[in-house]
Backbone as JSON, one array per atom type, in Angstrom:
{
  "sequence": "MMRLSRPPPTRSLRVFCVAARHRSFKFAAEELYLTPSAVSHQMKELEEILGARLFERRPRSLELTRAGEALLADVEPLLEALDRSLAQVARGAARRSVRMVLPPLFATELFIPRLGAFRALHPDINIQIDSHDPRPQLHPASADVSVLLTDSPPQGLQCTRLFTLSLTAACAPQLLPDVARLGGELFRELTLILHKASAGAWSAWAQEVGIGPPEPASVLELDAMHAVVHAAERGLGVALVPTAHCAERFRCGTLVPIFAVDLPTADALYLVSRTKDADKSDVRMLAAWILEQFGAPSQAA",
  "N": [[0.76, 21.17, 42.58], [-1.69, 23.63, 42.83], [-4.95, 23.39, 41.49], [-7.58, 25.08, 39.83], [-11.0, 24.61, 40.57], [-12.84, 25.52, 38.8], [-11.75, 26.59, 36.01], [-11.0, 29.8, 34.57], [-12.72, 31.15, 31.69], [-11.03, 31.4, 28.54], [-11.65, 33.64, 27.02], [-12.34, 35.51, 28.96], [-9.89, 36.0, 30.16], [-8.58, 37.19, 28.03], [-10.1, 39.55, 27.75], [-9.52, 40.65, 30.21], [-6.75, 41.22, 29.9], [-6.78, 43.25, 27.96], [-8.32, 45.23, 29.23], [-6.67, 45.67, 31.42], [-4.36, 46.69, 30.22], [-5.31, 49.13, 29.18], [-6.22, 50.28, 31.46], [-8.89, 50.77, 31.81], [-12.31, 50.12, 31.59], [-14.0, 51.18, 29.73], [-12.42, 51.9, 27.44], [-11.43, 49.39, 26.85], [-13.78, 48.1, 26.18], [-14.43, 49.45, 23.8], [-12.33, 48.62, 22.12], [-12.81, 45.89, 22.01], [-15.31, 45.69, 20.99], [-17.51, 45.54, 22.74], [-19.86, 46.24, 25.4], [-19.27, 48.61, 28.07], [-20.41, 47.69, 30.46], [-20.56, 44.95, 29.99], [-17.87, 44.25, 29.91], [-17.14, 44.93, 32.56], [-18.76, 43.12, 33.94], [-17.64, 40.64, 33.14], [-15.12, 40.89, 34.3], [-15.67, 40.96, 37.03], [-16.7, 38.39, 37.31], [-14.38, 36.92, 36.68], [-12.73, 37.65, 38.83], [-14.15, 36.46, 40.9], [-13.88, 33.74, 40.27], [-11.11, 33.43, 40.54], [-10.76, 34.22, 43.13], [-9.67, 36.61, 43.96], [-9.03, 40.13, 44.05], [-8.62, 42.03, 41.16], [-8.63, 44.58, 40.16], [-8.51, 47.95, 41.29], [-11.19, 49.81, 41.78], [-11.96, 53.02, 41.21], [-13.66, 56.23, 41.46], [-12.99, 57.82, 39.18], [-10.98, 56.47, 37.95], [-9.08, 53.47, 37.15], [-7.21, 51.01, 38.56], [-4.61, 48.52, 38.68], [-4.45, 45.83, 40.98], [-1.92, 44.26, 43.07], [-2.19, 41.54, 42.55], [-3.5, 41.68, 40.1], [-1.54, 42.92, 38.51], [0.42, 40.91, 38.56], [-0.98, 38.82, 37.32], [-1.41, 39.9, 34.75], [1.24, 40.13, 33.83], [1.96, 37.45, 33.67], [-0.04, 36.15, 32.12], [-0.5, 37.53, 29.69], [1.79, 37.13, 27.89], [1.44, 34.37, 27.52], [-1.03, 34.17, 26.23], [-0.4, 35.5, 23.86], [1.5, 33.73, 22.82], [-0.15, 31.53, 22.47], [-1.88, 32.52, 20.49], [-0.05, 32.81, 18.38], [0.65, 30.13, 17.97], [-1.83, 29.01, 17.24], [-2.31, 30.42, 14.88], [-0.21, 29.49, 13.34], [-0.87, 26.78, 13.08], [-3.26, 27.08, 11.68], [-2.31, 28.2, 9.29], [-0.79, 26.05, 8.41], [-2.82, 24.16, 8.03], [-4.07, 25.25, 5.88], [-2.28, 24.78, 3.88], [-1.51, 22.07, 1.82], [-0.21, 18.71, 1.9], [1.73, 16.35, 0.09], [2.95, 13.17, 0.25], [5.81, 11.5, -0.88], [7.57, 8.7, -2.33], [10.58, 8.12, -3.89], [12.97, 6.78, -6.26], [16.41, 7.44, -5.65], [18.13, 8.44, -7.79], [16.29, 9.07, -9.79], [14.89, 11.04, -8.42], [16.85, 13.09, -8.01], [17.94, 13.61, -10.56], [15.86, 13.82, -12.45], [13.22, 14.39, -11.37], [13.33, 16.5, -9.32], [14.76, 18.63, -10.68], [12.72, 19.52, -12.38], [10.7, 20.2, -10.74], [10.13, 22.8, -9.99], [8.38, 23.85, -11.88], [5.96, 22.59, -11.31], [5.57, 23.56, -8.71], [5.21, 26.24, -9.24], [2.73, 26.2, -10.45], [1.14, 25.14, -8.42], [1.48, 26.41, -5.69], [0.5, 26.06, -3.13], [0.68, 23.47, -2.33], [2.46, 21.29, -0.39], [5.39, 19.32, -0.78], [6.64, 16.27, 0.23], [9.45, 14.34, 0.17], [10.78, 11.12, 0.13], [13.7, 9.49, -0.39], [15.42, 7.47, 0.33], [15.67, 4.76, -0.2], [17.44, 2.93, -2.52], [16.31, 1.44, -4.56], [13.28, 1.42, -4.69], [10.65, -0.88, -4.41], [8.26, -1.44, -3.31], [5.17, 0.03, -2.41], [4.96, 2.16, 0.19], [3.02, 2.35, 3.26], [2.99, 4.88, 4.29], [3.14, 6.66, 2.2], [1.69, 8.86, -0.23], [2.04, 8.94, -2.95], [4.17, 7.11, -5.11], [7.16, 6.42, -6.96], [8.13, 3.57, -8.39], [10.77, 1.29, -8.98], [10.84, -1.47, -10.76], [10.42, -4.88, -12.01], [7.91, -5.68, -12.67], [4.47, -4.62, -12.68], [3.16, -3.33, -9.63], [0.72, -5.09, -7.69], [-2.8, -4.66, -6.94], [-2.91, -1.92, -6.68], [-3.23, 1.47, -7.88], [-1.64, 1.98, -10.84], [0.76, 3.15, -13.13], [2.79, 2.79, -15.93], [5.75, 4.56, -16.36], [8.3, 4.81, -17.82], [10.5, 2.51, -19.52], [13.47, 1.25, -18.12], [16.54, 1.9, -19.53], [19.97, 1.3, -20.43], [23.05, 2.96, -21.03], [26.28, 2.79, -22.36], [28.89, 4.73, -21.18], [31.32, 7.39, -20.76], [33.69, 9.7, -19.3], [34.57, 12.71, -21.08], [37.36, 12.93, -21.41], [38.28, 10.37, -21.68], [37.6, 9.53, -24.18], [39.46, 9.5, -26.43], [40.99, 7.19, -25.82], [38.99, 5.24, -25.87], [38.26, 5.35, -28.59], [40.62, 4.49, -29.74], [40.92, 1.89, -28.74], [38.53, 0.55, -29.28], [36.54, -2.32, -29.58], [38.13, -3.57, -27.75], [38.26, -2.13, -25.47], [38.19, -2.59, -22.69], [40.53, -3.74, -22.12], [42.34, -1.93, -21.25], [40.92, 0.06, -19.97], [39.06, 0.85, -17.0], [36.32, -1.07, -15.87], [33.33, 0.03, -14.7], [31.18, -1.14, -12.36], [27.84, -1.76, -11.5], [26.68, -3.05, -8.58], [24.15, -4.26, -8.22], [23.43, -4.87, -10.76], [25.0, -6.84, -12.06], [25.13, -8.55, -14.26], [24.66, -6.97, -16.44], [26.63, -5.88, -18.12], [27.55, -8.05, -19.69], [25.23, -8.61, -21.15], [25.04, -6.19, -22.52], [27.41, -6.27, -24.08], [26.8, -8.4, -25.77], [24.63, -7.27, -27.12], [25.93, -5.21, -28.47], [27.67, -6.64, -30.0], [30.19, -7.64, -29.39], [32.74, -9.53, -27.69], [32.3, -10.98, -24.38], [33.01, -8.75, -21.67], [36.3, -8.7, -20.42], [37.71, -7.36, -18.16], [40.65, -5.44, -17.31], [40.65, -4.15, -14.89], [38.29, -3.58, -12.27], [35.77, -1.51, -10.96], [33.6, -1.7, -8.47], [30.44, -0.7, -7.43], [27.8, 0.1, -5.1], [25.59, 1.69, -5.54], [23.62, 3.39, -7.92], [23.84, 6.14, -8.39], [26.42, 6.59, -7.53], [27.84, 5.14, -9.41], [27.32, 6.67, -11.71], [28.55, 9.12, -11.0], [31.19, 8.29, -10.69], [31.87, 7.56, -13.29], [31.6, 10.02, -14.55], [33.71, 11.37, -13.5], [35.87, 10.3, -14.75], [36.82, 7.77, -14.02], [36.47, 5.39, -15.3], [34.62, 3.24, -17.55], [31.11, 3.13, -17.72], [27.85, 1.62, -17.37], [25.09, 3.49, -17.61], [21.9, 4.85, -16.55], [19.9, 5.73, -19.23], [17.82, 7.74, -19.61], [17.99, 9.15, -17.19], [20.48, 10.32, -17.33], [20.4, 12.14, -19.34], [20.71, 14.95, -19.28], [23.39, 15.19, -18.53], [24.58, 14.04, -20.78], [23.81, 15.96, -22.64], [25.17, 18.22, -21.71], [27.75, 17.32, -21.95], [29.34, 16.27, -19.93], [29.25, 13.6, -19.54], [29.73, 11.06, -22.0], [28.17, 9.12, -24.45], [29.44, 6.01, -25.63], [28.87, 4.08, -27.5], [26.41, 3.71, -30.02], [24.17, 2.41, -28.88], [21.53, 1.44, -26.91], [20.83, -0.38, -24.02], [18.05, -2.17, -23.34], [16.28, -2.91, -20.31], [14.75, -5.27, -18.02], [13.43, -3.82, -16.2], [11.2, -1.19, -15.13], [9.96, 2.12, -14.52], [7.33, 2.91, -12.39], [4.41, 4.76, -11.72], [2.72, 5.0, -8.75], [-0.05, 4.6, -6.54], [-2.37, 4.26, -3.8], [-5.87, 3.52, -4.22], [-7.63, 5.07, -2.68], [-5.99, 7.21, -2.05], [-5.33, 8.18, -4.56], [-7.64, 9.43, -5.32], [-7.64, 11.85, -4.04], [-7.54, 15.36, -4.42], [-5.07, 16.79, -4.52], [-3.21, 14.75, -4.92], [-4.1, 13.79, -7.37], [-3.55, 15.99, -9.04], [-0.74, 16.14, -8.84], [0.0, 13.6, -9.79], [-0.99, 13.72, -12.42], [0.66, 15.7, -13.44], [3.19, 14.46, -13.22], [2.84, 12.33, -15.03], [2.55, 13.8, -17.35], [5.11, 14.84, -17.57], [6.85, 12.61, -17.57], [5.7, 10.33, -18.65], [2.85, 8.7, -20.13], [-0.72, 8.78, -20.1], [-1.86, 6.69, -21.52], [-0.24, 4.55, -21.06], [-1.02, 3.08, -18.91], [-0.82, 0.48, -16.52]],
  "CA": [[0.28, 22.46, 42.08], [-3.13, 23.8, 43.05], [-5.72, 23.59, 40.28], [-8.89, 25.67, 40.07], [-12.11, 23.72, 40.27], [-13.53, 26.09, 37.63], [-10.81, 27.51, 35.34], [-11.68, 30.92, 33.88], [-12.72, 31.06, 30.22], [-9.94, 32.12, 27.88], [-12.13, 34.95, 26.58], [-12.27, 36.43, 30.09], [-8.49, 36.38, 30.33], [-8.26, 38.13, 26.96], [-10.73, 40.82, 28.11], [-8.75, 41.2, 31.33], [-5.49, 41.8, 29.42], [-7.07, 44.51, 27.27], [-8.73, 46.2, 30.25], [-5.51, 45.98, 32.26], [-3.46, 47.56, 29.45], [-5.9, 50.47, 29.06], [-6.67, 50.76, 32.78], [-10.21, 51.36, 31.56], [-13.3, 49.22, 31.01], [-14.59, 51.85, 28.58], [-11.55, 51.75, 26.28], [-11.4, 47.96, 26.53], [-15.04, 47.79, 25.49], [-14.34, 49.96, 22.43], [-11.42, 47.77, 21.35], [-13.36, 44.54, 21.88], [-16.68, 45.78, 20.47], [-18.43, 45.15, 23.8], [-20.3, 47.38, 26.21], [-18.5, 48.69, 29.32], [-21.0, 46.84, 31.5], [-20.18, 43.55, 29.71], [-16.48, 44.09, 30.36], [-17.16, 44.96, 34.01], [-19.35, 41.88, 34.42], [-16.67, 39.55, 32.96], [-14.02, 41.05, 35.25], [-16.18, 40.52, 38.33], [-16.77, 36.92, 37.26], [-13.01, 36.42, 36.74], [-12.26, 37.82, 40.21], [-14.82, 35.44, 41.74], [-13.27, 32.44, 39.98], [-9.75, 33.41, 41.07], [-10.76, 34.54, 44.55], [-8.73, 37.73, 44.19], [-9.36, 41.36, 43.36], [-7.64, 42.34, 40.11], [-8.68, 46.01, 39.88], [-8.98, 48.93, 42.25], [-12.17, 50.63, 41.06], [-12.13, 54.35, 41.8], [-14.68, 56.97, 40.69], [-12.53, 58.33, 37.88], [-9.81, 55.73, 37.47], [-9.03, 52.02, 37.35], [-5.82, 50.61, 38.77], [-4.4, 47.1, 38.94], [-3.9, 45.4, 42.26], [-0.71, 43.45, 42.88], [-2.61, 40.29, 41.9], [-3.77, 42.02, 38.71], [-0.26, 43.13, 37.82], [1.07, 39.61, 38.4], [-1.73, 38.05, 36.33], [-1.14, 40.47, 33.43], [2.61, 39.78, 33.44], [2.05, 36.02, 33.36], [-1.03, 35.65, 31.16], [-0.43, 38.17, 28.37], [2.7, 36.4, 26.99], [0.88, 33.06, 27.21], [-2.07, 34.35, 25.21], [0.28, 35.84, 22.6], [2.08, 32.48, 22.31], [-1.28, 30.72, 22.0], [-2.33, 33.09, 19.21], [0.94, 32.46, 17.35], [0.54, 28.7, 17.7], [-3.07, 28.77, 16.5], [-2.13, 30.95, 13.54], [0.69, 28.58, 12.62], [-1.66, 25.59, 12.74], [-4.22, 27.47, 10.64], [-1.57, 28.32, 8.03], [-0.45, 24.69, 7.99], [-4.02, 23.48, 7.53], [-4.39, 25.81, 4.57], [-1.35, 24.19, 2.93], [-1.68, 20.63, 1.74], [1.05, 17.98, 1.74], [1.72, 15.07, -0.6], [4.14, 12.41, 0.64], [6.28, 10.73, -2.02], [8.77, 7.87, -2.28], [11.2, 8.14, -5.22], [14.36, 6.32, -6.35], [17.28, 8.62, -5.49], [18.61, 9.01, -9.04], [15.12, 9.68, -10.43], [14.58, 12.26, -7.68], [17.84, 14.16, -8.18], [18.26, 13.92, -11.95], [14.69, 14.06, -13.29], [12.05, 14.98, -10.73], [13.59, 17.78, -8.65], [15.05, 19.72, -11.63], [11.5, 20.02, -13.03], [9.67, 20.41, -9.73], [9.77, 24.21, -9.92], [7.22, 24.11, -12.74], [4.76, 22.18, -10.56], [5.41, 24.47, -7.58], [4.67, 27.49, -9.75], [1.3, 25.99, -10.71], [0.43, 24.77, -7.2], [2.34, 26.8, -4.57], [-0.11, 25.73, -1.84], [0.86, 22.04, -2.05], [3.78, 20.9, 0.1], [5.87, 18.02, -1.26], [7.57, 15.59, 1.14], [10.08, 13.29, -0.64], [11.65, 10.13, 0.77], [14.46, 8.83, -1.45], [16.52, 6.75, 0.96], [15.76, 3.41, -0.75], [17.99, 3.08, -3.87], [15.48, 0.75, -5.55], [12.0, 1.13, -4.04], [9.81, -1.8, -5.16], [7.0, -1.54, -2.6], [4.55, 1.3, -2.08], [4.8, 2.14, 1.65], [1.75, 2.85, 3.78], [3.12, 6.3, 4.63], [3.25, 7.48, 0.99], [0.53, 9.1, -1.08], [2.47, 8.65, -4.32], [5.54, 6.63, -5.21], [7.67, 5.95, -8.24], [8.8, 2.33, -8.05], [11.62, 0.68, -10.0], [10.56, -2.9, -10.6], [10.26, -5.58, -13.29], [6.5, -5.98, -12.91], [3.64, -3.62, -12.01], [2.63, -3.75, -8.33], [-0.67, -5.53, -7.72], [-3.73, -4.11, -5.97], [-2.69, -0.48, -6.56], [-3.31, 2.21, -9.13], [-0.26, 1.9, -11.32], [0.98, 3.57, -14.51], [4.19, 2.71, -16.35], [6.31, 5.81, -16.85], [9.18, 4.44, -18.93], [11.38, 1.37, -19.29], [14.85, 1.63, -17.82], [17.57, 1.44, -20.47], [21.32, 1.64, -20.02], [23.96, 3.42, -22.08], [27.71, 2.8, -21.99], [29.36, 6.11, -21.25], [32.54, 7.72, -20.02], [34.03, 11.12, -19.31], [35.13, 13.06, -22.4], [38.81, 12.76, -21.5], [38.61, 8.98, -22.02], [37.16, 9.21, -25.54], [40.56, 9.07, -27.32], [41.33, 5.8, -25.53], [37.89, 4.39, -26.36], [38.37, 5.29, -30.05], [41.81, 3.72, -30.09], [40.8, 0.5, -28.35], [37.35, -0.05, -29.87], [35.97, -3.44, -28.84], [39.08, -4.03, -26.73], [38.43, -1.0, -24.55], [38.39, -2.98, -21.3], [41.9, -4.22, -21.94], [43.08, -0.89, -20.54], [40.05, 0.94, -19.2], [38.35, 0.22, -15.88], [34.88, -1.3, -16.0], [32.6, 0.44, -13.5], [30.12, -2.14, -12.25], [26.8, -1.57, -10.49], [26.58, -4.35, -7.91], [22.82, -4.86, -8.4], [23.24, -5.21, -12.19], [26.29, -7.43, -12.42], [25.09, -9.18, -15.57], [24.28, -6.02, -17.49], [27.71, -5.68, -19.08], [27.54, -9.16, -20.64], [24.1, -8.39, -22.04], [25.41, -5.07, -23.37], [28.41, -6.73, -25.05], [26.08, -9.2, -26.76], [23.84, -6.34, -27.93], [26.85, -4.45, -29.31], [28.3, -7.57, -30.92], [31.57, -7.92, -29.03], [32.85, -10.59, -26.71], [32.06, -10.58, -22.99], [34.13, -7.97, -21.12], [37.28, -9.31, -19.52], [38.43, -6.11, -17.84], [41.89, -5.46, -16.53], [40.31, -3.72, -13.53], [36.86, -3.37, -12.03], [35.34, -0.69, -9.82], [32.23, -2.15, -8.17], [29.76, 0.23, -6.55], [26.5, -0.44, -4.71], [24.53, 2.66, -5.8], [23.72, 3.87, -9.3], [24.34, 7.52, -8.45], [27.87, 6.51, -7.4], [28.33, 4.69, -10.72], [27.27, 7.83, -12.62], [29.56, 10.1, -10.6], [32.52, 7.73, -10.96], [32.1, 7.67, -14.74], [31.72, 11.44, -14.86], [35.03, 11.83, -13.04], [36.92, 9.68, -15.53], [37.37, 6.59, -13.37], [36.3, 4.22, -16.15], [33.45, 3.2, -18.41], [29.97, 2.65, -16.93], [26.5, 1.56, -17.92], [24.31, 4.45, -16.83], [20.52, 4.97, -17.03], [19.87, 6.66, -20.37], [16.96, 8.9, -19.37], [18.45, 9.9, -16.03], [21.73, 11.02, -17.63], [20.22, 12.93, -20.56], [21.28, 16.29, -19.09], [24.84, 15.04, -18.56], [24.94, 13.85, -22.18], [23.64, 17.24, -23.33], [26.24, 19.13, -21.28], [29.04, 16.76, -22.32], [30.13, 15.74, -18.81], [29.29, 12.18, -19.87], [29.59, 10.87, -23.43], [27.9, 7.74, -24.86], [30.56, 5.52, -26.44], [28.31, 3.28, -28.57], [25.05, 4.14, -30.33], [23.32, 1.28, -28.52], [20.94, 1.45, -25.57], [20.46, -1.72, -23.58], [16.81, -2.19, -22.57], [16.29, -3.84, -19.18], [13.42, -5.77, -17.64], [12.86, -2.92, -15.2], [10.53, 0.04, -15.55], [9.5, 2.98, -13.43], [5.87, 2.95, -12.31], [3.76, 5.72, -10.83], [1.86, 4.13, -7.94], [-0.74, 5.11, -5.37], [-3.58, 3.53, -3.42], [-7.06, 4.11, -4.83], [-8.17, 6.12, -1.82], [-5.11, 8.37, -2.15], [-5.4, 8.7, -5.93], [-8.84, 10.25, -5.44], [-7.42, 13.16, -3.43], [-7.29, 16.34, -5.48], [-3.65, 17.12, -4.59], [-2.53, 13.6, -5.52], [-4.49, 13.76, -8.79], [-2.82, 17.03, -9.76], [0.67, 15.78, -8.92], [0.12, 12.43, -10.67], [-1.19, 14.17, -13.79], [1.87, 16.43, -13.84], [4.27, 13.48, -13.41], [2.58, 11.63, -16.29], [2.84, 14.73, -18.44], [6.56, 15.03, -17.68], [7.67, 11.4, -17.69], [5.0, 9.18, -19.21], [1.6, 8.99, -20.85], [-1.85, 8.04, -19.51], [-2.16, 5.47, -22.29], [0.66, 3.48, -20.66], [-1.47, 2.52, -17.65], [-0.6, -0.96, -16.41]],
  "C": [[-1.23, 22.53, 42.28], [-3.82, 24.07, 41.72], [-7.09, 24.15, 40.65], [-9.97, 24.67, 39.71], [-12.9, 24.21, 39.06], [-12.58, 27.08, 36.96], [-11.56, 28.61, 34.6], [-11.67, 30.7, 32.37], [-11.58, 31.89, 29.63], [-10.38, 33.51, 27.45], [-12.09, 35.97, 27.71], [-10.85, 36.9, 30.34], [-8.07, 37.37, 29.25], [-8.85, 39.51, 27.27], [-9.96, 41.47, 29.25], [-7.48, 41.88, 30.83], [-5.72, 43.14, 28.73], [-7.45, 45.59, 28.28], [-7.55, 46.62, 31.11], [-4.54, 46.9, 31.53], [-3.99, 48.98, 29.4], [-6.2, 51.11, 30.4], [-8.06, 51.4, 32.64], [-11.13, 50.29, 30.97], [-13.9, 49.84, 29.75], [-13.73, 51.66, 27.33], [-11.42, 50.29, 25.86], [-12.64, 47.57, 25.74], [-15.0, 48.26, 24.04], [-13.45, 49.08, 21.57], [-12.03, 46.41, 21.06], [-14.78, 44.52, 21.31], [-17.69, 45.19, 21.47], [-18.95, 46.42, 24.47], [-19.43, 47.43, 27.47], [-19.09, 47.81, 30.42], [-20.67, 45.37, 31.28], [-18.75, 43.28, 30.15], [-16.44, 44.03, 31.88], [-17.7, 43.65, 34.57], [-18.35, 40.72, 34.29], [-15.52, 39.67, 33.96], [-14.46, 40.65, 36.67], [-16.24, 38.99, 38.39], [-15.38, 36.31, 37.36], [-12.46, 36.52, 38.15], [-12.9, 36.78, 41.12], [-14.19, 34.07, 41.51], [-11.89, 32.34, 40.63], [-9.7, 33.66, 42.57], [-9.81, 35.67, 44.88], [-9.23, 38.95, 43.44], [-8.24, 41.69, 42.38], [-7.55, 43.84, 39.85], [-9.08, 46.78, 41.15], [-9.89, 49.89, 41.49], [-12.39, 51.93, 41.81], [-13.1, 55.13, 40.93], [-14.22, 57.39, 39.31], [-11.32, 57.57, 37.34], [-9.93, 54.25, 37.8], [-7.57, 51.63, 37.46], [-5.76, 49.11, 39.02], [-3.94, 46.89, 40.37], [-2.61, 44.64, 41.99], [-1.05, 42.14, 42.18], [-2.9, 40.54, 40.42], [-2.51, 42.22, 37.91], [0.44, 41.8, 37.56], [0.36, 38.78, 37.32], [-1.46, 38.58, 34.92], [0.25, 40.05, 32.95], [2.73, 38.32, 33.02], [1.17, 35.6, 32.18], [-0.86, 36.25, 29.77], [0.56, 37.47, 27.44], [2.15, 35.02, 26.6], [-0.2, 33.16, 26.13], [-1.46, 34.7, 23.85], [0.89, 34.59, 21.98], [0.99, 31.57, 21.77], [-1.76, 31.21, 20.65], [-1.36, 32.73, 18.09], [0.82, 31.0, 16.96], [-0.7, 28.39, 16.88], [-2.96, 29.27, 15.06], [-1.25, 30.05, 12.7], [-0.05, 27.32, 12.18], [-2.63, 25.9, 11.61], [-3.53, 27.61, 9.29], [-1.2, 26.95, 7.5], [-1.63, 23.94, 7.43], [-4.39, 23.99, 6.15], [-3.47, 25.26, 3.49], [-1.5, 22.68, 2.98], [-0.33, 19.97, 1.52], [0.79, 16.68, 0.99], [3.04, 14.38, -0.28], [4.52, 11.47, -0.5], [7.46, 9.85, -1.65], [9.3, 7.76, -3.7], [12.56, 7.45, -5.18], [15.29, 7.53, -6.33], [17.71, 9.25, -6.81], [17.48, 9.65, -9.82], [14.81, 11.02, -9.76], [15.55, 13.39, -8.03], [18.04, 14.58, -9.63], [17.04, 14.31, -12.8], [13.59, 14.84, -12.58], [12.33, 16.37, -10.17], [13.97, 18.89, -9.64], [13.81, 20.29, -12.3], [10.43, 20.43, -12.02], [9.24, 21.87, -9.63], [8.55, 24.55, -10.75], [5.93, 23.73, -12.02], [4.5, 23.14, -9.4], [4.84, 25.81, -8.04], [3.17, 27.38, -10.01], [0.51, 25.77, -9.42], [1.28, 25.12, -5.97], [1.79, 26.43, -3.21], [0.04, 24.26, -1.48], [2.29, 21.8, -1.6], [4.13, 19.51, -0.41], [6.88, 17.48, -0.25], [8.14, 14.38, 0.4], [10.97, 12.42, 0.24], [12.37, 9.39, -0.36], [15.63, 8.03, -0.88], [16.72, 5.36, 0.38], [16.27, 3.52, -2.18], [17.14, 2.43, -4.95], [14.13, 0.42, -4.92], [11.12, 0.26, -4.94], [8.44, -1.96, -4.53], [6.48, -0.15, -2.29], [4.26, 1.33, -0.58], [3.48, 2.76, 2.08], [1.8, 4.34, 4.04], [3.09, 7.22, 3.41], [1.9, 7.66, 0.32], [0.81, 8.69, -2.52], [3.87, 8.06, -4.25], [5.87, 6.35, -6.66], [8.55, 4.75, -7.92], [9.6, 1.82, -9.25], [11.52, -0.82, -9.84], [10.35, -3.54, -11.97], [8.83, -5.99, -13.58], [5.65, -4.98, -12.15], [3.13, -4.14, -10.68], [1.14, -4.08, -8.43], [-1.5, -4.83, -6.65], [-3.6, -2.62, -5.76], [-2.96, 0.18, -7.9], [-1.89, 2.41, -9.64], [-0.19, 2.29, -12.79], [2.46, 3.47, -14.82], [4.63, 4.08, -16.87], [7.24, 5.55, -18.04], [10.04, 3.24, -18.51], [12.79, 1.87, -19.04], [15.77, 1.04, -18.89], [18.91, 1.98, -20.03], [22.17, 2.0, -21.23], [25.39, 3.34, -21.56], [28.25, 4.2, -22.21], [30.63, 6.29, -20.45], [32.72, 9.23, -20.04], [34.7, 11.47, -20.63], [36.64, 12.85, -22.51], [39.22, 11.32, -21.83], [38.26, 8.62, -23.46], [38.31, 8.81, -26.48], [40.97, 7.61, -27.08], [40.25, 4.85, -26.03], [37.98, 4.25, -27.87], [39.54, 4.42, -30.47], [41.61, 2.23, -29.84], [39.6, -0.21, -28.97], [36.78, -1.15, -28.99], [36.88, -3.99, -27.76], [39.25, -2.99, -25.61], [38.71, -1.43, -23.12], [39.75, -3.61, -21.04], [42.72, -3.23, -21.14], [42.19, -0.06, -19.61], [39.31, 0.16, -18.11], [36.87, 0.07, -16.21], [34.23, -0.93, -14.67], [31.34, -0.41, -13.43], [29.13, -1.75, -11.15], [26.5, -2.94, -9.88], [25.24, -5.04, -8.16], [22.56, -5.27, -9.84], [24.5, -5.83, -12.74], [26.29, -8.05, -13.81], [24.82, -8.25, -16.72], [25.37, -5.84, -18.54], [27.78, -6.81, -20.11], [26.41, -9.01, -21.64], [24.4, -7.25, -23.01], [26.39, -5.51, -24.46], [27.75, -7.56, -26.15], [25.26, -8.3, -27.69], [24.72, -5.57, -28.9], [27.51, -5.36, -30.35], [29.77, -7.77, -30.67], [31.57, -9.01, -27.97], [32.6, -10.08, -25.3], [33.26, -9.82, -22.44], [35.01, -8.82, -20.2], [38.21, -8.18, -19.08], [39.73, -6.35, -17.07], [41.64, -5.04, -15.1], [38.82, -3.4, -13.46], [36.69, -2.45, -10.83], [33.88, -1.03, -9.58], [31.62, -1.23, -7.12], [28.35, -0.26, -6.28], [25.34, 0.52, -4.97], [24.72, 3.25, -7.19], [24.22, 5.3, -9.37], [25.86, 7.55, -8.29], [28.51, 6.06, -8.71], [28.4, 5.88, -11.68], [28.37, 8.82, -12.27], [30.97, 9.58, -10.89], [32.85, 7.84, -12.44], [32.35, 9.12, -15.13], [33.1, 11.97, -14.49], [36.18, 11.07, -13.7], [37.53, 8.43, -14.92], [37.22, 5.32, -14.2], [35.07, 4.37, -17.01], [32.3, 2.55, -17.63], [28.73, 2.52, -17.8], [25.62, 2.43, -17.04], [22.89, 4.52, -17.39], [20.4, 6.08, -18.08], [19.07, 7.92, -20.06], [17.49, 9.78, -18.24], [19.69, 10.75, -16.36], [21.63, 11.89, -18.87], [20.85, 14.31, -20.44], [22.8, 16.23, -19.1], [25.33, 14.82, -19.99], [24.87, 15.19, -22.92], [24.77, 18.2, -22.99], [27.63, 18.61, -21.64], [29.89, 16.29, -21.16], [30.2, 14.22, -18.85], [29.05, 12.03, -21.36], [29.27, 9.41, -23.73], [29.02, 7.26, -25.79], [30.11, 4.56, -27.54], [26.87, 3.74, -28.79], [24.07, 3.0, -30.06], [22.84, 1.49, -27.09], [20.52, 0.04, -25.23], [19.16, -1.66, -22.8], [16.93, -3.2, -21.43], [14.87, -4.33, -18.92], [12.71, -4.83, -16.68], [12.19, -1.72, -15.84], [10.2, 0.85, -14.31], [7.99, 3.12, -13.52], [5.44, 4.02, -11.33], [2.66, 4.98, -10.08], [1.2, 4.93, -6.82], [-1.9, 4.19, -5.04], [-4.8, 4.25, -3.99], [-7.6, 5.26, -4.0], [-7.31, 7.38, -1.85], [-5.2, 9.01, -3.54], [-6.6, 9.6, -6.14], [-8.69, 11.63, -4.82], [-7.02, 14.16, -4.51], [-5.8, 16.66, -5.63], [-2.86, 16.01, -5.27], [-2.86, 13.53, -7.01], [-3.69, 14.78, -9.59], [-1.35, 16.68, -9.92], [0.87, 14.61, -9.87], [-0.04, 12.83, -12.13], [0.05, 14.9, -14.3], [3.02, 15.46, -14.09], [4.08, 12.73, -14.72], [2.87, 12.52, -17.49], [4.34, 14.87, -18.67], [7.29, 13.75, -18.09], [6.96, 10.2, -18.34], [3.79, 9.62, -19.99], [0.49, 8.17, -20.24], [-2.16, 6.75, -20.24], [-1.31, 4.3, -21.89], [0.19, 2.8, -19.38], [-1.33, 1.02, -17.63], [-1.85, -1.63, -15.87]]
}
């Protein structure tokens, strides 16, 4: 493809398109807030660069040559596309983005249901959420803010404890008559829903309640806490579910606590960011809102 040794300035192409549409340097000058002589001069310069006449200049009229018609047909759509692209970039630059990493159950049950309040306060901040890791324990380099589920605060980062993870034994309401009938022997007939990553939690719970270790007739073992919660909600058995995360389900009655005992765990959720990111105004606003919703500044680790 032949390339020009001196490509024409974009402004000259824009002036050409306006003059070509009006078939008049005078009307083009009025639209562009230039003088007719300035428009004429730019068109002569453009013709010299391209090595082709673009206009037929007559005493009382201005017509496009074939080269001018071809250039208008090709260049005008390109300039319009360029303008759209530049406007899109400008709009994007005006909107800010905060990248987050969240545990999936925290994201779906606690954070996203309340996110509308933050969006109403700060509609110009875009939120990008990554929740693919069921138990994020490391703050990734790509994140501005993360909520980590871990048994100790991450080192070398700005970190605030939100709340300690506690578990509640719960089941669907249709299983309550069986739970009441069986009492401490509930697992003799009911399925124990087990979270694979917390296999020892049921023994700790039984000790806290004051009954013997569960010896269930059947076990449903799942590898994700959201699956544990959904299985319990659908009446598949009795599960230990995160107390805070399931508060709305308890309120609505789709899940029912079966003992008035919460089992505290060694894990907690921490709000984490790097110091350089924490100083950004958008991150500060989001972090302050998260602490207001789920924790307290006095809990800083």
